[in-house]
C-alpha positions as CSV (number, residue, x, y, z in Angstrom):
1,M,73.0,12.9,-1.5
2,I,76.1,14.8,-0.4
3,K,77.1,14.5,3.2
4,H,80.0,15.5,5.3
5,C,82.2,13.0,7.2
6,V,81.8,13.3,11.0
7,I,85.6,12.6,11.4
8,C,87.4,14.6,8.8
9,G,84.6,16.9,7.5
10,K,85.2,15.9,3.8
11,A,82.2,15.9,1.6
12,F,81.2,12.5,0.1
13,N,78.4,11.0,-2.0
14,N,76.1,9.0,0.3
15,D,73.3,6.8,-1.0
16,R,73.1,5.1,2.4
17,N,73.1,6.2,6.0
18,Y,76.9,6.4,6.2
19,K,78.5,8.9,8.6
20,T,82.1,8.6,7.3
21,C,83.8,8.9,4.0
22,S,86.2,6.0,4.1
23,P,87.1,2.8,6.0
24,E,89.9,4.7,7.8
25,C,87.4,7.3,9.1
26,R,85.0,4.6,10.0
27,R,87.6,2.9,12.2
28,K,88.3,6.2,13.9
29,L,84.6,6.7,14.6
30,N,84.3,3.2,16.0
31,R,87.3,3.8,18.2
32,R,85.8,7.1,19.4
33,L,82.4,5.5,20.1
34,T,84.1,2.5,21.9
35,L,86.1,4.9,24.2
36,Q,83.0,6.9,24.9
37,W,81.1,3.7,25.9
38,L,84.0,2.6,28.1
39,H,84.1,6.0,29.8
40,D,80.3,5.9,30.4
41,K,80.6,2.4,31.9
42,R,83.5,3.5,34.2
43,Q,81.3,6.3,35.5
44,Q,78.6,3.7,36.5
45,I,81.1,2.0,38.9
46,S,80.3,2.8,42.5
47,D,83.0,3.7,45.0
48,S,82.2,0.6,47.2
49,A,80.2,-2.6,47.0
50,T,79.4,-5.3,49.5
51,C,80.5,-8.9,48.8
52,S,77.6,-11.3,48.4
53,I,79.3,-14.0,50.3
54,C,81.2,-12.6,53.2
55,G,79.7,-9.1,53.5
56,K,83.0,-7.3,53.2
57,T,83.1,-3.9,51.6
58,F,85.4,-3.6,48.6
59,K,86.1,-1.3,45.6
60,P,84.6,-3.0,42.4
61,N,86.5,-2.9,39.1
62,F,83.3,-3.5,37.1
63,P,79.7,-2.3,37.5
64,N,78.3,-5.8,38.1
65,E,81.0,-7.1,40.4
66,H,79.6,-9.0,43.4
67,F,82.6,-10.7,45.1
68,C,85.5,-9.2,46.9
69,S,88.0,-12.0,46.0
70,D,88.4,-15.2,44.0
71,D,87.8,-17.2,47.2
72,C,84.4,-15.7,47.7
73,R,83.6,-16.1,44.0
74,F,84.5,-19.8,44.2
75,D,82.3,-20.2,47.3
76,S,79.3,-18.8,45.5
77,P,76.3,-21.1,44.8
78,L,76.4,-20.3,41.0
79,Y,80.1,-21.2,40.7
80,R,79.6,-24.5,42.6
81,F,76.6,-25.3,40.3
82,L,78.5,-24.5,37.1
83,S,81.6,-26.4,38.3
84,R,79.4,-29.5,38.9
85,Q,77.8,-29.1,35.5
86,Y,80.9,-28.3,33.4
87,G,83.8,-29.0,35.7
88,N,85.1,-32.0,33.8
89,A,84.4,-30.6,30.4
90,G,87.5,-28.4,30.3
91,I,85.5,-25.2,30.2
92,E,87.0,-22.3,32.1
93,L,84.4,-20.8,34.4
94,F,84.5,-17.1,34.9
């Protein structure tokens, strides 16, 4: 089956469900899809969030950010639990 590459438009023989004609075009497509995904994720970030520990309003950098600072993150019950479980194992938490 002859298909056209979604990146360069070149016709290529496609026995499978490929969308690109070459590994170079595949890398370009993956890069484009990754950038689109990151753009969509950035659109999901709200303008302000409330810290789960101190209640302070802050601007999050990620959609699922819950703490305004490292101090509040370290005071969280989950962090304290994980530090007790894995604190001496040399595993970096968060």
